[in-house]
C-alpha positions as CSV (number, residue, x, y, z in Angstrom):
1,M,-0.2,0.0,-0.1
2,R,2.8,2.2,1.1
3,Y,4.6,1.6,-2.3
4,Y,1.3,2.7,-4.4
5,E,1.2,5.6,-1.9
6,R,4.4,6.9,-2.9
7,R,4.2,6.2,-6.8
8,G,1.1,8.6,-6.2
9,L,-1.3,5.7,-7.5
10,I,-3.7,5.7,-4.5
11,A,-4.1,8.8,-1.5
12,Q,-2.8,7.9,1.7
13,P,-5.8,8.6,4.2
14,R,-5.1,10.7,7.8
15,K,-3.1,8.7,10.1
16,P,-5.3,8.2,13.3
17,D,-3.8,9.0,16.8
18,R,-4.2,5.4,17.7
19,G,-4.9,2.3,15.5
20,H,-4.4,2.0,11.8
21,R,-5.1,3.5,8.6
22,A,-8.6,3.1,7.3
23,Y,-8.6,3.4,3.3
24,P,-12.0,3.8,1.8
25,R,-13.6,1.3,-0.7
26,E,-12.5,3.3,-3.8
27,T,-9.1,3.1,-2.9
28,L,-9.5,-0.9,-2.4
29,E,-10.9,-1.0,-5.9
30,R,-8.3,1.0,-7.1
31,L,-5.9,-1.2,-5.5
32,L,-7.3,-4.0,-7.2
33,F,-7.3,-2.6,-10.6
34,I,-3.6,-2.0,-10.1
35,K,-2.9,-5.3,-9.4
36,R,-4.8,-6.9,-12.2
37,A,-3.3,-4.4,-14.6
38,E,0.5,-5.3,-13.0
39,K,-0.9,-9.2,-13.8
40,L,-1.5,-8.5,-17.0
41,G,1.8,-7.0,-17.7
42,F,1.2,-2.9,-17.3
43,T,4.0,-1.3,-16.0
44,L,3.2,1.5,-13.1
45,E,3.8,4.1,-15.4
46,E,1.2,3.0,-17.8
47,I,-1.1,2.1,-15.1
48,A,-0.5,5.4,-13.7
49,N,-1.7,6.5,-17.2
50,L,-4.9,4.4,-17.1
51,L,-5.9,5.8,-14.0
52,A,-5.6,9.1,-15.4
53,L,-7.6,8.8,-18.3
54,G,-10.6,8.7,-16.9
55,E,-12.7,10.9,-19.3
56,T,-10.6,11.0,-21.7
57,P,-11.7,9.9,-25.1
58,C,-11.9,7.1,-26.5
59,N,-9.5,7.5,-29.3
60,Q,-6.8,8.2,-26.8
61,V,-7.7,5.0,-24.8
62,R,-7.5,2.7,-27.8
63,E,-4.2,4.6,-29.1
64,M,-2.3,3.5,-25.7
65,A,-4.3,-0.1,-26.3
66,E,-3.1,-0.4,-29.6
67,Y,0.8,0.6,-28.3
68,K,0.3,-2.1,-25.8
69,L,-1.1,-4.8,-28.0
70,A,1.9,-4.3,-30.1
71,G,4.3,-4.8,-27.2
72,V,2.6,-7.7,-26.4
73,R,2.5,-9.4,-30.0
74,D,6.5,-8.4,-30.0
75,S,6.6,-10.6,-26.9
76,I,5.1,-13.3,-28.3
77,S,6.9,-13.8,-31.4
78,D,10.3,-13.2,-29.4
79,L,8.5,-16.4,-26.8
80,K,8.2,-18.2,-30.0
81,R,11.2,-17.9,-31.3
82,L,12.9,-18.9,-27.9
83,E,10.5,-22.0,-27.6
84,S,11.8,-23.1,-31.3
85,V,15.8,-22.8,-30.3
86,L,15.0,-24.6,-26.8
87,T,12.7,-27.3,-28.7
88,D,15.9,-27.7,-30.7
89,L,18.3,-27.8,-28.1
90,L,16.7,-30.1,-26.6
91,A,16.4,-32.8,-29.4
92,R,20.4,-32.4,-29.8
93,C,20.5,-33.1,-26.5
94,R,18.3,-35.8,-26.5
95,N,19.9,-37.4,-29.9
96,N,23.7,-36.3,-28.2
97,P,25.9,-40.1,-28.5
98,D,28.5,-38.7,-26.0
99,P,26.9,-37.8,-22.8
100,G,30.1,-36.5,-21.8
101,H,30.0,-33.8,-24.1
102,C,27.1,-31.3,-25.0
103,P,27.4,-30.0,-28.4
104,N,25.0,-26.8,-27.4
105,V,27.6,-25.6,-25.8
106,E,30.0,-25.0,-28.8
107,S,27.2,-24.1,-31.3
108,L,27.0,-21.0,-28.9
109,Y,30.9,-20.1,-30.0
110,P,31.7,-18.0,-33.0
111,S,32.1,-20.2,-36.0
112,D,34.7,-18.8,-37.4
113,K,36.9,-21.4,-36.0
């Protein structure tokens, strides 16, 4: 809670003389929104922008969503390439006749030897 307060994402309630701070329901809902957005891959800066949109025209929200979608698609593409490389690496490991020597490590060296 304090971290999000310092980042300006939620308001800090007044601290009573004794006891714990009481957060209003709106702050809880905002915190749940923040946690959900983080889980979906939004950065805190992006979340702050989303929260600030409030009454923003839909075309600005759409532009932000399109930008995020492009980043997600790039990440998916990168992960698919990584999956392919790891699948090939594992196949070479399984088919390696010399258990004391791993050809995959050699494949990482420059090929100009």
